[in-house]
PyMOL Python script that loads the backbone (N, CA, C, O; Angstrom):
from pymol import cmd

cmd.read_pdbstr("""\
ATOM      1  N   MET A   1      -2.184 -18.733   0.024  1.00  0.00           N
ATOM      2  CA  MET A   1      -2.342 -17.802  -1.085  1.00  0.00           C
ATOM      3  C   MET A   1      -2.848 -16.464  -0.558  1.00  0.00           C
ATOM      4  O   MET A   1      -3.743 -16.412   0.286  1.00  0.00           O
ATOM      5  N   SER A   2      -2.267 -15.395  -1.065  1.00  0.00           N
ATOM      6  CA  SER A   2      -2.662 -14.073  -0.595  1.00  0.00           C
ATOM      7  C   SER A   2      -3.947 -13.622  -1.274  1.00  0.00           C
ATOM      8  O   SER A   2      -4.281 -14.047  -2.380  1.00  0.00           O
ATOM      9  N   ALA A   3      -4.653 -12.747  -0.570  1.00  0.00           N
ATOM     10  CA  ALA A   3      -5.860 -12.148  -1.123  1.00  0.00           C
ATOM     11  C   ALA A   3      -5.628 -10.684  -1.442  1.00  0.00           C
ATOM     12  O   ALA A   3      -6.460 -10.036  -2.076  1.00  0.00           O
ATOM     13  N   GLY A   4      -4.482 -10.162  -0.995  1.00  0.00           N
ATOM     14  CA  GLY A   4      -4.198  -8.751  -1.211  1.00  0.00           C
ATOM     15  C   GLY A   4      -2.748  -8.432  -0.929  1.00  0.00           C
ATOM     16  O   GLY A   4      -1.918  -9.319  -0.731  1.00  0.00           O
ATOM     17  N   TRP A   5      -2.462  -7.132  -0.914  1.00  0.00           N
ATOM     18  CA  TRP A   5      -1.085  -6.666  -0.770  1.00  0.00           C
ATOM     19  C   TRP A   5      -0.993  -5.491   0.182  1.00  0.00           C
ATOM     20  O   TRP A   5      -1.899  -4.662   0.272  1.00  0.00           O
ATOM     21  N   ASN A   6       0.123  -5.440   0.890  1.00  0.00           N
ATOM     22  CA  ASN A   6       0.497  -4.261   1.656  1.00  0.00           C
ATOM     23  C   ASN A   6       1.352  -3.438   0.701  1.00  0.00           C
ATOM     24  O   ASN A   6       2.376  -3.909   0.207  1.00  0.00           O
ATOM     25  N   VAL A   7       0.926  -2.210   0.448  1.00  0.00           N
ATOM     26  CA  VAL A   7       1.601  -1.351  -0.524  1.00  0.00           C
ATOM     27  C   VAL A   7       2.193  -0.143   0.195  1.00  0.00           C
ATOM     28  O   VAL A   7       1.520   0.513   0.990  1.00  0.00           O
ATOM     29  N   ARG A   8       3.444   0.137  -0.092  1.00  0.00           N
ATOM     30  CA  ARG A   8       4.134   1.288   0.498  1.00  0.00           C
ATOM     31  C   ARG A   8       4.224   2.394  -0.550  1.00  0.00           C
ATOM     32  O   ARG A   8       4.653   2.158  -1.680  1.00  0.00           O
ATOM     33  N   ALA A   9       3.814   3.603  -0.164  1.00  0.00           N
ATOM     34  CA  ALA A   9       3.947   4.780  -1.021  1.00  0.00           C
ATOM     35  C   ALA A   9       4.961   5.712  -0.368  1.00  0.00           C
ATOM     36  O   ALA A   9       4.770   6.145   0.768  1.00  0.00           O
ATOM     37  N   THR A  10       6.028   6.018  -1.080  1.00  0.00           N
ATOM     38  CA  THR A  10       7.116   6.826  -0.533  1.00  0.00           C
ATOM     39  C   THR A  10       7.262   8.114  -1.326  1.00  0.00           C
ATOM     40  O   THR A  10       7.320   8.100  -2.556  1.00  0.00           O
ATOM     41  N   THR A  11       7.320   9.229  -0.603  1.00  0.00           N
ATOM     42  CA  THR A  11       7.615  10.526  -1.192  1.00  0.00           C
ATOM     43  C   THR A  11       9.050  10.867  -0.817  1.00  0.00           C
ATOM     44  O   THR A  11       9.439  10.749   0.344  1.00  0.00           O
ATOM     45  N   PHE A  12       9.830  11.287  -1.795  1.00  0.00           N
ATOM     46  CA  PHE A  12      11.239  11.575  -1.573  1.00  0.00           C
ATOM     47  C   PHE A  12      11.485  13.077  -1.507  1.00  0.00           C
ATOM     48  O   PHE A  12      10.775  13.864  -2.132  1.00  0.00           O
ATOM     49  N   SER A  13      12.497  13.459  -0.742  1.00  0.00           N
ATOM     50  CA  SER A  13      12.902  14.862  -0.652  1.00  0.00           C
ATOM     51  C   SER A  13      13.609  15.268  -1.939  1.00  0.00           C
ATOM     52  O   SER A  13      13.879  14.433  -2.802  1.00  0.00           O
ATOM     53  N   CYS A  14      13.905  16.552  -2.056  1.00  0.00           N
ATOM     54  CA  CYS A  14      14.564  17.041  -3.272  1.00  0.00           C
ATOM     55  C   CYS A  14      15.973  16.467  -3.442  1.00  0.00           C
ATOM     56  O   CYS A  14      16.527  16.508  -4.541  1.00  0.00           O
ATOM     57  N   VAL A  15      16.555  15.932  -2.363  1.00  0.00           N
ATOM     58  CA  VAL A  15      17.879  15.313  -2.474  1.00  0.00           C
ATOM     59  C   VAL A  15      17.797  13.792  -2.569  1.00  0.00           C
ATOM     60  O   VAL A  15      18.821  13.109  -2.564  1.00  0.00           O
ATOM     61  N   GLY A  16      16.570  13.263  -2.654  1.00  0.00           N
ATOM     62  CA  GLY A  16      16.398  11.836  -2.883  1.00  0.00           C
ATOM     63  C   GLY A  16      16.235  10.964  -1.659  1.00  0.00           C
ATOM     64  O   GLY A  16      16.219   9.739  -1.776  1.00  0.00           O
ATOM     65  N   ASN A  17      16.114  11.568  -0.481  1.00  0.00           N
ATOM     66  CA  ASN A  17      15.905  10.782   0.736  1.00  0.00           C
ATOM     67  C   ASN A  17      14.418  10.538   0.968  1.00  0.00           C
ATOM     68  O   ASN A  17      13.607  11.419   0.681  1.00  0.00           O
ATOM     69  N   PRO A  18      14.032   9.359   1.482  1.00  0.00           N
ATOM     70  CA  PRO A  18      12.626   9.116   1.801  1.00  0.00           C
ATOM     71  C   PRO A  18      12.149  10.152   2.821  1.00  0.00           C
ATOM     72  O   PRO A  18      12.771  10.333   3.868  1.00  0.00           O
ATOM     73  N   GLU A  19      11.040  10.830   2.508  1.00  0.00           N
ATOM     74  CA  GLU A  19      10.545  11.895   3.370  1.00  0.00           C
ATOM     75  C   GLU A  19       9.230  11.514   4.033  1.00  0.00           C
ATOM     76  O   GLU A  19       9.072  11.674   5.243  1.00  0.00           O
ATOM     77  N   ILE A  20       8.290  11.012   3.246  1.00  0.00           N
ATOM     78  CA  ILE A  20       6.992  10.587   3.766  1.00  0.00           C
ATOM     79  C   ILE A  20       6.753   9.158   3.293  1.00  0.00           C
ATOM     80  O   ILE A  20       6.830   8.874   2.098  1.00  0.00           O
ATOM     81  N   VAL A  21       6.464   8.263   4.231  1.00  0.00           N
ATOM     82  CA  VAL A  21       6.185   6.870   3.890  1.00  0.00           C
ATOM     83  C   VAL A  21       4.805   6.532   4.426  1.00  0.00           C
ATOM     84  O   VAL A  21       4.529   6.691   5.615  1.00  0.00           O
ATOM     85  N   ARG A  22       3.943   6.066   3.533  1.00  0.00           N
ATOM     86  CA  ARG A  22       2.589   5.664   3.916  1.00  0.00           C
ATOM     87  C   ARG A  22       2.361   4.230   3.462  1.00  0.00           C
ATOM     88  O   ARG A  22       2.912   3.788   2.455  1.00  0.00           O
ATOM     89  N   TYR A  23       1.537   3.511   4.222  1.00  0.00           N
ATOM     90  CA  TYR A  23       1.217   2.119   3.900  1.00  0.00           C
ATOM     91  C   TYR A  23      -0.278   1.976   3.665  1.00  0.00           C
ATOM     92  O   TYR A  23      -1.095   2.633   4.309  1.00  0.00           O
ATOM     93  N   PHE A  24      -0.616   1.090   2.716  1.00  0.00           N
ATOM     94  CA  PHE A  24      -2.003   0.834   2.367  1.00  0.00           C
ATOM     95  C   PHE A  24      -2.217  -0.667   2.241  1.00  0.00           C
ATOM     96  O   PHE A  24      -1.310  -1.405   1.856  1.00  0.00           O
ATOM     97  N   LEU A  25      -3.426  -1.110   2.570  1.00  0.00           N
ATOM     98  CA  LEU A  25      -3.845  -2.470   2.256  1.00  0.00           C
ATOM     99  C   LEU A  25      -4.671  -2.396   0.990  1.00  0.00           C
ATOM    100  O   LEU A  25      -5.535  -1.528   0.861  1.00  0.00           O
ATOM    101  N   SER A  26      -4.421  -3.285   0.067  1.00  0.00           N
ATOM    102  CA  SER A  26      -5.174  -3.368  -1.173  1.00  0.00           C
ATOM    103  C   SER A  26      -5.750  -4.776  -1.277  1.00  0.00           C
ATOM    104  O   SER A  26      -5.007  -5.754  -1.363  1.00  0.00           O
ATOM    105  N   TYR A  27      -7.072  -4.871  -1.267  1.00  0.00           N
ATOM    106  CA  TYR A  27      -7.755  -6.167  -1.295  1.00  0.00           C
ATOM    107  C   TYR A  27      -7.872  -6.626  -2.744  1.00  0.00           C
ATOM    108  O   TYR A  27      -8.949  -6.589  -3.338  1.00  0.00           O
ATOM    109  N   GLU A  28      -6.760  -7.054  -3.294  1.00  0.00           N
ATOM    110  CA  GLU A  28      -6.660  -7.538  -4.676  1.00  0.00           C
ATOM    111  C   GLU A  28      -5.471  -8.483  -4.740  1.00  0.00           C
ATOM    112  O   GLU A  28      -4.351  -8.108  -4.393  1.00  0.00           O
ATOM    113  N   ALA A  29      -5.719  -9.708  -5.186  1.00  0.00           N
ATOM    114  CA  ALA A  29      -4.670 -10.732  -5.195  1.00  0.00           C
ATOM    115  C   ALA A  29      -3.575 -10.463  -6.224  1.00  0.00           C
ATOM    116  O   ALA A  29      -2.411 -10.787  -5.988  1.00  0.00           O
ATOM    117  N   ASP A  30      -3.936  -9.876  -7.357  1.00  0.00           N
ATOM    118  CA  ASP A  30      -2.951  -9.603  -8.399  1.00  0.00           C
ATOM    119  C   ASP A  30      -2.099  -8.393  -7.997  1.00  0.00           C
ATOM    120  O   ASP A  30      -2.628  -7.317  -7.720  1.00  0.00           O
ATOM    121  N   LYS A  31      -0.801  -8.580  -7.970  1.00  0.00           N
ATOM    122  CA  LYS A  31       0.125  -7.547  -7.494  1.00  0.00           C
ATOM    123  C   LYS A  31      -0.003  -6.240  -8.282  1.00  0.00           C
ATOM    124  O   LYS A  31      -0.118  -5.171  -7.683  1.00  0.00           O
ATOM    125  N   GLN A  32       0.016  -6.311  -9.601  1.00  0.00           N
ATOM    126  CA  GLN A  32      -0.050  -5.101 -10.425  1.00  0.00           C
ATOM    127  C   GLN A  32      -1.382  -4.381 -10.248  1.00  0.00           C
ATOM    128  O   GLN A  32      -1.415  -3.154 -10.152  1.00  0.00           O
ATOM    129  N   THR A  33      -2.480  -5.131 -10.203  1.00  0.00           N
ATOM    130  CA  THR A  33      -3.793  -4.520 -10.011  1.00  0.00           C
ATOM    131  C   THR A  33      -3.892  -3.891  -8.628  1.00  0.00           C
ATOM    132  O   THR A  33      -4.495  -2.830  -8.469  1.00  0.00           O
ATOM    133  N   ALA A  34      -3.303  -4.540  -7.626  1.00  0.00           N
ATOM    134  CA  ALA A  34      -3.286  -3.976  -6.266  1.00  0.00           C
ATOM    135  C   ALA A  34      -2.572  -2.629  -6.259  1.00  0.00           C
ATOM    136  O   ALA A  34      -3.041  -1.681  -5.628  1.00  0.00           O
ATOM    137  N   LEU A  35      -1.446  -2.539  -6.955  1.00  0.00           N
ATOM    138  CA  LEU A  35      -0.726  -1.266  -7.064  1.00  0.00           C
ATOM    139  C   LEU A  35      -1.575  -0.210  -7.765  1.00  0.00           C
ATOM    140  O   LEU A  35      -1.628   0.940  -7.328  1.00  0.00           O
ATOM    141  N   GLU A  36      -2.233  -0.598  -8.844  1.00  0.00           N
ATOM    142  CA  GLU A  36      -3.071   0.340  -9.590  1.00  0.00           C
ATOM    143  C   GLU A  36      -4.215   0.862  -8.732  1.00  0.00           C
ATOM    144  O   GLU A  36      -4.568   2.038  -8.826  1.00  0.00           O
ATOM    145  N   LEU A  37      -4.804   0.003  -7.892  1.00  0.00           N
ATOM    146  CA  LEU A  37      -5.879   0.441  -6.996  1.00  0.00           C
ATOM    147  C   LEU A  37      -5.375   1.485  -6.005  1.00  0.00           C
ATOM    148  O   LEU A  37      -6.054   2.480  -5.750  1.00  0.00           O
ATOM    149  N   VAL A  38      -4.200   1.263  -5.453  1.00  0.00           N
ATOM    150  CA  VAL A  38      -3.636   2.233  -4.501  1.00  0.00           C
ATOM    151  C   VAL A  38      -3.314   3.545  -5.208  1.00  0.00           C
ATOM    152  O   VAL A  38      -3.598   4.618  -4.674  1.00  0.00           O
ATOM    153  N   ILE A  39      -2.730   3.475  -6.392  1.00  0.00           N
ATOM    154  CA  ILE A  39      -2.392   4.688  -7.141  1.00  0.00           C
ATOM    155  C   ILE A  39      -3.653   5.479  -7.483  1.00  0.00           C
ATOM    156  O   ILE A  39      -3.624   6.710  -7.482  1.00  0.00           O
ATOM    157  N   ALA A  40      -4.755   4.796  -7.774  1.00  0.00           N
ATOM    158  CA  ALA A  40      -6.020   5.481  -8.042  1.00  0.00           C
ATOM    159  C   ALA A  40      -6.605   6.079  -6.762  1.00  0.00           C
ATOM    160  O   ALA A  40      -7.235   7.135  -6.799  1.00  0.00           O
ATOM    161  N   TYR A  41      -6.396   5.405  -5.637  1.00  0.00           N
ATOM    162  CA  TYR A  41      -6.925   5.853  -4.347  1.00  0.00           C
ATOM    163  C   TYR A  41      -6.186   7.092  -3.854  1.00  0.00           C
ATOM    164  O   TYR A  41      -6.808   8.046  -3.387  1.00  0.00           O
ATOM    165  N   VAL A  42      -4.883   7.077  -3.958  1.00  0.00           N
ATOM    166  CA  VAL A  42      -4.049   8.208  -3.548  1.00  0.00           C
ATOM    167  C   VAL A  42      -3.055   8.446  -4.677  1.00  0.00           C
ATOM    168  O   VAL A  42      -2.074   7.712  -4.795  1.00  0.00           O
ATOM    169  N   PRO A  43      -3.287   9.448  -5.500  1.00  0.00           N
ATOM    170  CA  PRO A  43      -2.429   9.645  -6.666  1.00  0.00           C
ATOM    171  C   PRO A  43      -0.942   9.680  -6.310  1.00  0.00           C
ATOM    172  O   PRO A  43      -0.528  10.392  -5.395  1.00  0.00           O
ATOM    173  N   VAL A  44      -0.164   8.916  -7.033  1.00  0.00           N
ATOM    174  CA  VAL A  44       1.286   8.892  -6.862  1.00  0.00           C
ATOM    175  C   VAL A  44       1.859   9.811  -7.932  1.00  0.00           C
ATOM    176  O   VAL A  44       1.715   9.559  -9.128  1.00  0.00           O
ATOM    177  N   ASN A  45       2.508  10.873  -7.489  1.00  0.00           N
ATOM    178  CA  ASN A  45       3.027  11.894  -8.388  1.00  0.00           C
ATOM    179  C   ASN A  45       4.490  11.643  -8.727  1.00  0.00           C
ATOM    180  O   ASN A  45       5.126  10.743  -8.179  1.00  0.00           O
ATOM    181  N   GLN A  46       5.010  12.455  -9.642  1.00  0.00           N
ATOM    182  CA  GLN A  46       6.426  12.364  -9.985  1.00  0.00           C
ATOM    183  C   GLN A  46       7.246  12.573  -8.714  1.00  0.00           C
ATOM    184  O   GLN A  46       6.945  13.460  -7.915  1.00  0.00           O
ATOM    185  N   GLY A  47       8.259  11.774  -8.534  1.00  0.00           N
ATOM    186  CA  GLY A  47       9.075  11.855  -7.330  1.00  0.00           C
ATOM    187  C   GLY A  47       8.569  10.973  -6.211  1.00  0.00           C
ATOM    188  O   GLY A  47       9.127  10.982  -5.114  1.00  0.00           O
ATOM    189  N   GLU A  48       7.514  10.208  -6.471  1.00  0.00           N
ATOM    190  CA  GLU A  48       6.972   9.274  -5.489  1.00  0.00           C
ATOM    191  C   GLU A  48       7.055   7.860  -6.046  1.00  0.00           C
ATOM    192  O   GLU A  48       7.162   7.661  -7.256  1.00  0.00           O
ATOM    193  N   LEU A  49       7.005   6.890  -5.155  1.00  0.00           N
ATOM    194  CA  LEU A  49       7.117   5.491  -5.551  1.00  0.00           C
ATOM    195  C   LEU A  49       6.086   4.674  -4.796  1.00  0.00           C
ATOM    196  O   LEU A  49       5.956   4.804  -3.579  1.00  0.00           O
ATOM    197  N   ALA A  50       5.352   3.833  -5.511  1.00  0.00           N
ATOM    198  CA  ALA A  50       4.436   2.880  -4.880  1.00  0.00           C
ATOM    199  C   ALA A  50       4.955   1.490  -5.187  1.00  0.00           C
ATOM    200  O   ALA A  50       5.269   1.173  -6.334  1.00  0.00           O
ATOM    201  N   GLU A  51       5.044   0.654  -4.150  1.00  0.00           N
ATOM    202  CA  GLU A  51       5.539  -0.706  -4.353  1.00  0.00           C
ATOM    203  C   GLU A  51       4.824  -1.666  -3.412  1.00  0.00           C
ATOM    204  O   GLU A  51       4.592  -1.358  -2.243  1.00  0.00           O
ATOM    205  N   ALA A  52       4.480  -2.837  -3.946  1.00  0.00           N
ATOM    206  CA  ALA A  52       3.869  -3.892  -3.135  1.00  0.00           C
ATOM    207  C   ALA A  52       4.981  -4.542  -2.328  1.00  0.00           C
ATOM    208  O   ALA A  52       5.947  -5.049  -2.898  1.00  0.00           O
ATOM    209  N   VAL A  53       4.854  -4.532  -0.995  1.00  0.00           N
ATOM    210  CA  VAL A  53       5.951  -5.009  -0.156  1.00  0.00           C
ATOM    211  C   VAL A  53       5.661  -6.317   0.564  1.00  0.00           C
ATOM    212  O   VAL A  53       6.588  -6.982   1.026  1.00  0.00           O
ATOM    213  N   LYS A  54       4.387  -6.699   0.670  1.00  0.00           N
ATOM    214  CA  LYS A  54       4.068  -7.919   1.414  1.00  0.00           C
ATOM    215  C   LYS A  54       2.686  -8.426   1.020  1.00  0.00           C
ATOM    216  O   LYS A  54       1.747  -7.646   0.860  1.00  0.00           O
ATOM    217  N   GLU A  55       2.574  -9.745   0.864  1.00  0.00           N
ATOM    218  CA  GLU A  55       1.268 -10.342   0.619  1.00  0.00           C
ATOM    219  C   GLU A  55       0.461 -10.325   1.913  1.00  0.00           C
ATOM    220  O   GLU A  55       1.019 -10.417   3.006  1.00  0.00           O
ATOM    221  N   VAL A  56      -0.855 -10.205   1.776  1.00  0.00           N
ATOM    222  CA  VAL A  56      -1.744 -10.126   2.934  1.00  0.00           C
ATOM    223  C   VAL A  56      -2.827 -11.192   2.792  1.00  0.00           C
ATOM    224  O   VAL A  56      -3.359 -11.404   1.702  1.00  0.00           O
ATOM    225  N   SER A  57      -3.148 -11.857   3.897  1.00  0.00           N
ATOM    226  CA  SER A  57      -4.160 -12.917   3.874  1.00  0.00           C
ATOM    227  C   SER A  57      -5.571 -12.331   3.857  1.00  0.00           C
ATOM    228  O   SER A  57      -5.797 -11.188   4.256  1.00  0.00           O
ATOM    229  N   GLU A  58      -6.502 -13.141   3.389  1.00  0.00           N
ATOM    230  CA  GLU A  58      -7.897 -12.713   3.343  1.00  0.00           C
ATOM    231  C   GLU A  58      -8.433 -12.422   4.738  1.00  0.00           C
ATOM    232  O   GLU A  58      -9.180 -11.461   4.926  1.00  0.00           O
ATOM    233  N   SER A  59      -8.059 -13.245   5.720  1.00  0.00           N
ATOM    234  CA  SER A  59      -8.563 -13.023   7.079  1.00  0.00           C
ATOM    235  C   SER A  59      -8.089 -11.681   7.637  1.00  0.00           C
ATOM    236  O   SER A  59      -8.831 -11.018   8.361  1.00  0.00           O
ATOM    237  N   GLU A  60      -6.865 -11.276   7.308  1.00  0.00           N
ATOM    238  CA  GLU A  60      -6.371  -9.975   7.764  1.00  0.00           C
ATOM    239  C   GLU A  60      -7.151  -8.830   7.119  1.00  0.00           C
ATOM    240  O   GLU A  60      -7.471  -7.842   7.780  1.00  0.00           O
ATOM    241  N   LEU A  61      -7.456  -8.965   5.833  1.00  0.00           N
ATOM    242  CA  LEU A  61      -8.207  -7.929   5.130  1.00  0.00           C
ATOM    243  C   LEU A  61      -9.638  -7.834   5.656  1.00  0.00           C
ATOM    244  O   LEU A  61     -10.155  -6.738   5.874  1.00  0.00           O
ATOM    245  N   ILE A  62     -10.266  -8.976   5.857  1.00  0.00           N
ATOM    246  CA  ILE A  62     -11.629  -8.988   6.401  1.00  0.00           C
ATOM    247  C   ILE A  62     -11.628  -8.416   7.813  1.00  0.00           C
ATOM    248  O   ILE A  62     -12.548  -7.692   8.195  1.00  0.00           O
ATOM    249  N   GLY A  63     -10.594  -8.742   8.586  1.00  0.00           N
ATOM    250  CA  GLY A  63     -10.464  -8.207   9.937  1.00  0.00           C
ATOM    251  C   GLY A  63     -10.352  -6.689   9.958  1.00  0.00           C
ATOM    252  O   GLY A  63     -10.679  -6.058  10.963  1.00  0.00           O
ATOM    253  N   GLN A  64      -9.896  -6.103   8.869  1.00  0.00           N
ATOM    254  CA  GLN A  64      -9.803  -4.648   8.733  1.00  0.00           C
ATOM    255  C   GLN A  64     -11.108  -4.048   8.203  1.00  0.00           C
ATOM    256  O   GLN A  64     -11.199  -2.842   7.973  1.00  0.00           O
ATOM    257  N   GLY A  65     -12.122  -4.910   8.013  1.00  0.00           N
ATOM    258  CA  GLY A  65     -13.415  -4.433   7.525  1.00  0.00           C
ATOM    259  C   GLY A  65     -13.425  -4.121   6.042  1.00  0.00           C
ATOM    260  O   GLY A  65     -14.219  -3.299   5.584  1.00  0.00           O
ATOM    261  N   MET A  66     -12.551  -4.771   5.287  1.00  0.00           N
ATOM    262  CA  MET A  66     -12.433  -4.486   3.864  1.00  0.00           C
ATOM    263  C   MET A  66     -13.224  -5.477   3.024  1.00  0.00           C
ATOM    264  O   MET A  66     -13.540  -6.581   3.466  1.00  0.00           O
ATOM    265  N   SER A  67     -13.534  -5.061   1.809  1.00  0.00           N
ATOM    266  CA  SER A  67     -14.187  -5.932   0.839  1.00  0.00           C
ATOM    267  C   SER A  67     -13.321  -5.960  -0.420  1.00  0.00           C
ATOM    268  O   SER A  67     -12.496  -5.068  -0.621  1.00  0.00           O
ATOM    269  N   PRO A  68     -13.501  -6.981  -1.272  1.00  0.00           N
ATOM    270  CA  PRO A  68     -12.674  -7.084  -2.476  1.00  0.00           C
ATOM    271  C   PRO A  68     -12.682  -5.791  -3.297  1.00  0.00           C
ATOM    272  O   PRO A  68     -13.726  -5.175  -3.513  1.00  0.00           O
ATOM    273  N   GLY A  69     -11.498  -5.403  -3.743  1.00  0.00           N
ATOM    274  CA  GLY A  69     -11.357  -4.198  -4.551  1.00  0.00           C
ATOM    275  C   GLY A  69     -11.153  -2.922  -3.758  1.00  0.00           C
ATOM    276  O   GLY A  69     -11.007  -1.848  -4.341  1.00  0.00           O
ATOM    277  N   SER A  70     -11.140  -3.022  -2.431  1.00  0.00           N
ATOM    278  CA  SER A  70     -11.008  -1.812  -1.620  1.00  0.00           C
ATOM    279  C   SER A  70      -9.563  -1.549  -1.215  1.00  0.00           C
ATOM    280  O   SER A  70      -8.709  -2.434  -1.265  1.00  0.00           O
ATOM    281  N   VAL A  71      -9.317  -0.307  -0.812  1.00  0.00           N
ATOM    282  CA  VAL A  71      -8.002   0.151  -0.364  1.00  0.00           C
ATOM    283  C   VAL A  71      -8.192   0.870   0.960  1.00  0.00           C
ATOM    284  O   VAL A  71      -9.163   1.602   1.149  1.00  0.00           O
ATOM    285  N   LYS A  72      -7.251   0.653   1.876  1.00  0.00           N
ATOM    286  CA  LYS A  72      -7.328   1.295   3.194  1.00  0.00           C
ATOM    287  C   LYS A  72      -5.933   1.718   3.620  1.00  0.00           C
ATOM    288  O   LYS A  72      -4.994   0.924   3.563  1.00  0.00           O
ATOM    289  N   GLU A  73      -5.794   2.983   4.054  1.00  0.00           N
ATOM    290  CA  GLU A  73      -4.503   3.445   4.559  1.00  0.00           C
ATOM    291  C   GLU A  73      -4.292   2.899   5.960  1.00  0.00           C
ATOM    292  O   GLU A  73      -5.204   2.927   6.786  1.00  0.00           O
ATOM    293  N   ILE A  74      -3.099   2.406   6.226  1.00  0.00           N
ATOM    294  CA  ILE A  74      -2.784   1.837   7.543  1.00  0.00           C
ATOM    295  C   ILE A  74      -1.530   2.481   8.130  1.00  0.00           C
ATOM    296  O   ILE A  74      -0.813   1.844   8.901  1.00  0.00           O
ATOM    297  N   THR A  75      -1.266   3.712   7.779  1.00  0.00           N
ATOM    298  CA  THR A  75      -0.082   4.413   8.267  1.00  0.00           C
ATOM    299  C   THR A  75      -0.248   4.733   9.735  1.00  0.00           C
ATOM    300  O   THR A  75      -1.331   5.178  10.116  1.00  0.00           O
ATOM    301  N   PRO A  76       0.742   4.540  10.588  1.00  0.00           N
ATOM    302  CA  PRO A  76       2.048   4.001  10.249  1.00  0.00           C
ATOM    303  C   PRO A  76       1.959   2.506   9.996  1.00  0.00           C
ATOM    304  O   PRO A  76       1.231   1.785  10.678  1.00  0.00           O
ATOM    305  N   GLY A  77       2.687   2.071   9.036  1.00  0.00           N
ATOM    306  CA  GLY A  77       2.626   0.683   8.604  1.00  0.00           C
ATOM    307  C   GLY A  77       3.440  -0.253   9.460  1.00  0.00           C
ATOM    308  O   GLY A  77       4.107   0.164  10.407  1.00  0.00           O
ATOM    309  N   PRO A  78       3.379  -1.518   9.117  1.00  0.00           N
ATOM    310  CA  PRO A  78       4.059  -2.546   9.893  1.00  0.00           C
ATOM    311  C   PRO A  78       5.577  -2.464   9.820  1.00  0.00           C
ATOM    312  O   PRO A  78       6.273  -3.081  10.626  1.00  0.00           O
ATOM    313  N   PHE A  79       6.092  -1.708   8.861  1.00  0.00           N
ATOM    314  CA  PHE A  79       7.534  -1.604   8.705  1.00  0.00           C
ATOM    315  C   PHE A  79       8.053  -0.248   9.170  1.00  0.00           C
ATOM    316  O   PHE A  79       9.210   0.095   8.928  1.00  0.00           O
ATOM    317  N   ALA A  80       7.187   0.529   9.845  1.00  0.00           N
ATOM    318  CA  ALA A  80       7.588   1.866  10.294  1.00  0.00           C
ATOM    319  C   ALA A  80       8.699   1.768  11.330  1.00  0.00           C
ATOM    320  O   ALA A  80       8.703   0.880  12.183  1.00  0.00           O
ATOM    321  N   LYS A  81       9.626   2.689  11.237  1.00  0.00           N
ATOM    322  CA  LYS A  81      10.732   2.725  12.203  1.00  0.00           C
ATOM    323  C   LYS A  81      10.321   3.584  13.382  1.00  0.00           C
ATOM    324  O   LYS A  81       9.658   4.608  13.214  1.00  0.00           O
ATOM    325  N   SER A  82      10.717   3.165  14.584  1.00  0.00           N
ATOM    326  CA  SER A  82      10.375   3.960  15.756  1.00  0.00           C
ATOM    327  C   SER A  82      11.531   4.826  16.188  1.00  0.00           C
ATOM    328  O   SER A  82      11.417   5.566  17.165  1.00  0.00           O
TER     329      SER A  82
END
""", "prot")
cmd.dss("prot")
cmd.show_as("cartoon", "prot")
cmd.util.cbc("prot")
cmd.orient("prot")
C-alpha cells in the first residue's frame, strides 16, 4: 500500500508542447488529496497540468526526510528524459 504519490507538474508552451516538467513527492495516501497538496505548494496555473503518476512507499518518503502531509520537489524526476 502506498503512503504517497509522485506528482508531475507540466507547463505547456503556447503551441501545446510540454515545456517545463517538475516532479514532487506528496506524503499523502489519497490520490486527490496528494494532488491538492502539490497544487497548494506550487500553484498550478492555467495552461499547466498536475497529475499523480506513481504511488510511493512510506520508506521512500521517510528516506527523503518527509513527514505526513508534506511536499518535496524532486526535479529532475524519475521519468526525466536524458
